N, C-alpha and C positions, 0 to 999 in steps of 0.2 A: 479628233479623238483625244480623250483625256489621257494623261501620261500615267495614270494609276491603273492597276489591274492587268492581269495576264490576258493573253489573247488565245481563245479556244477555237479549234476547228472541229466541229461535230458532224459526223456523217449519220445518216438515218435519223435526222434531227426532228422529224415531224411527229414522232410518236415514241412510246416506250422509254427506255433508258436514255436515248438520244435527246428526246424532248426534255426529259427530267434534268439531264446535266446542263443543257442550254439554259433552262430556267434557273438552276442553282447557281451557275456562273453569273448570270445577270443579277440575281439577288445579292451576290457578294461583290457587286460593282466591278465585275470583270467583263470582258468583251468577247463576243461570240460570232464566228462565221458558221451559220447553220446551213449545212448542205442537205438538200432534200431532192429526191427523185422527181421527175416531171409529173409523176402520178399524183402527188399530194402537196404541191407547193402552197396551196391556199390554206393549209392547216396551220401555217406559221404567220398568217396575216395579222392576227390579233397581237401576238407576241412582238412582232416587228413594229406595229403601231405604238405599242407601249414603251418600246426601247429603241427609238430612232437613232440615237447616238452610239449605242453599244452593240447593236445587233445588225448583222448583214446576212440576209437570206440569199442563197445562191442555189439555183437548180443544178443538180449534179447527179449524173448516172455513173456510179463508181466502176461500172464495167467498161466505160469509155475513157481511154487514156487522156484524150484532150480535155474532157470534163474535169478529171482529177487534177491535171496541171493547172487548169483555169481557176478552180476554186481556191487553190493555194495562192495563185497570183492575185486574185481579187482580194483575198484576205490581207496580203502584204500591201497591196495598193491602198487599202482602206485604213489598216491599223499599223502598218510598218513592220510587222513580224507575226509569227505564229509560235506560241509557247507550248500549247498542249493540244494534241490530237486525240480525240476520243473516236476510235475507229470502230463504229458500231453498226453500220448498215448490214442487214442480214435478212435471210428468208428461212422458213421452216416448211416442211411438208411431211405428211403422214403416209407411209407406204412400206409394206414389207419389201425386203431386198429382192426377193424373187418376183415381186410384182412391179418392180421398177425397171424401166428400160432406158438406156442412155439416149435413145432417140426421142424420148419424151421431153417436150420443151421445159416443163417445170423442173425436171431433174437437172437439165443443163443450166437453166437460169440460176438454180440454187447454188451451183458451184461457181458460176460466173460472178455472182454477188458475194457469196460467203468466203470464197477463197481468192479468186483472181482480183476481185474488187478490193478486198482487204489488203492483199499484197501490193496492188498499185498505190493505194493510199500510203502504205507503210514506206515504200521506196521514195515517194515524193516527200513524205514527212522528213525522212533522214536527210535528203538532199537540202531541203529548206532549212532545217535545224543547223546543218553544218555550214552550208555555203551562203545562205541569204540572211539568216538572223544576225543580229549584232555579234561581233567576235566574242567567242567564249560563252554565249548565252545558252547554246544548245537547245534542248527541248525535251518534252515528255511524250512518248507514244504509248497509248493505252489501247491495246488490241482486245476487243471484246470477243471472248470465246464462250464457253458454256461449261456447266458441270458435265455435259455430254461431249465435251472436247477431250475428256480423259477417261470416261466410262461409257461403254456402249449401251444401247437400249433398243428393245424391239420397236419396230415401225418408224423410228426416226433414224435409221441407219445412214441414210444419205446426209442428213443434217449432222450426225455424229462424225461422219467421214470428213465433211468439209471443215468442221471445227478441230478435229484431230490434225488436219493439214495446217490450219492456222497456228495451232500450238507448235507444231514442228518447225515451221519456218520462222516463227517469232523467237523461239529458243535459239535457233541458229543465228538469226539476225542480231540478237542481243550479244552473242559471243563474238560476232564479226567486228563490232564497232570499236573504234579507237577510244579509250577512256578520255583522251584529251578533247574529244568532241563534245563532251558533257551531254550526251543523249541518253536518256533513261527510258528503257523499254520494259513494259510489263504486260502480262496476260491477265485479264479480268475474267473470271469464270463463274458467272452467276448460276444459281439453281433456278427453280421455277418460281418466278415472282408474278404478281398480278399486273403485268404490262399489256395484256391482251394477246400475247404471242401464243399461249397454250390454250386455245379455244376451239370450238367446233367450226370457227371460220377459217382455220388453217386448212390449206389445200390437202385433200385426202384422196388417195387412189383407191380403186375398188379392191376388196379383199380377195386374194387368190383363193379358189375353192378349197384347196388343201388346208388353208389357215382359218377356215370359218367355223371349225368345231369348237365346242365348249372345252375350256381348259388350255387352249393354245395361248401361249404368253402374249402374243401380239394383241389379242382381243382385249385384255385388261388395259393395255396402254391406250388402245383406241377408245375404250370407254372413259378413261381418264381425260382424254382430250375433249370428248363430248360433254363431260360434266364439269371439267376443271377441277377435279377432286384432288389432284396432286400439287396444286398451286397453294403454297403456304406463305411465301415471302411477301412483304409489303414493299412495293416498288419505291415509294417515296422515301422510306427509311434507307433503302439500299442506295438511292441516289445521293443522299447526304453522306453516307459512308464512302461512296466513290469519290465525291468531291474532296473529302478529307484525305483519301488515299492519294489524290493527285498532288498533294503538297508534301508528301514524304520525301525526305532528303535521300534516303537509301531504300527505294521500294523493292519488294521481292520480285522474283522472276514471274511468279504466278500467285494469284490471290483467288482462293475459292470463296465465293460470296454466298452466304446462306447456309443454314444447317444441313440442308439436303445435299448441297454441293460438297460440303466438308465431309459428311458421312460417306458419300459415294467415293470421294477421293481416298479416304482412309481405308475403306473396304477394298478398293482396287490395289492400293499399296500393300495391304496385308496379303491379299491373294497372290500377287506377283512375287512378293518376298517368299512366301511358303513354297511356291512352285520352283523358284530359282534354287532355294535350298534343297528341295527334294531331288532335283535333277542335276545339281552341280557336279556330282561325280561323273556324270556321263560325258563331261568335257575334259576329264583327265586324259592326259597323253594325246590331246589333239593339236598341240602346238608344234610348230616347226622346230626341229633341233637347232641349238645354237652352237 
């Protein structure tokens, strides 16, 4: 391994933002451990052949604890450290809440990947940054959420719930870490970019009969998935911005990426602020006496 360039570990590296960040890091003479599920390992063959010294491709199912530990171990064995973790593996599904059952495999798998998988990678990242990297080096953990990790949306409620959960534990984790460890944790919350995530190929559950009428809000969102009409962001440009973000000395706790994510975030903040102000007096005299 060359002594120059950071070492990235990217989950969900075979497509979308994961693939984009792996390529961006390589273009900038950095090193990448590309973690891909067993379902799509061949997708990285060409990239690996073009970057034999700087890219290590590892099969990794983030829902399996042994796989998560092993991918970090392989990265350290090959490159000596891990500097940046782009925690990106994720799934999406289209289903009204009333039409989703916890017994359905797709719903369970979504949470296994989007929440438990992201959590497992986060825990191992912190341990590696603190205990295995060179003393004082620390590291950067970039947990990929979504604009829908802060704002709910019809028919992607399960996806929203999983991303809300990611944001909650990531905020808490950031507050738990000793500053002396030099570990920087941020949420990256993209809007709808042309990564292929928001398409008619996304798993869709049948519409419950009560939701099939004209004017029902979920129908508009289902139509948007079929047509891709709400996708406005250019993924390649977002990737360049994310790479730049990874170098900030003092990164924010949460970064809304894309005008739609920013607009949704601001609208939610405004709504919550108005409601808090309107009902603030209802909490008068609810405190224990001192």
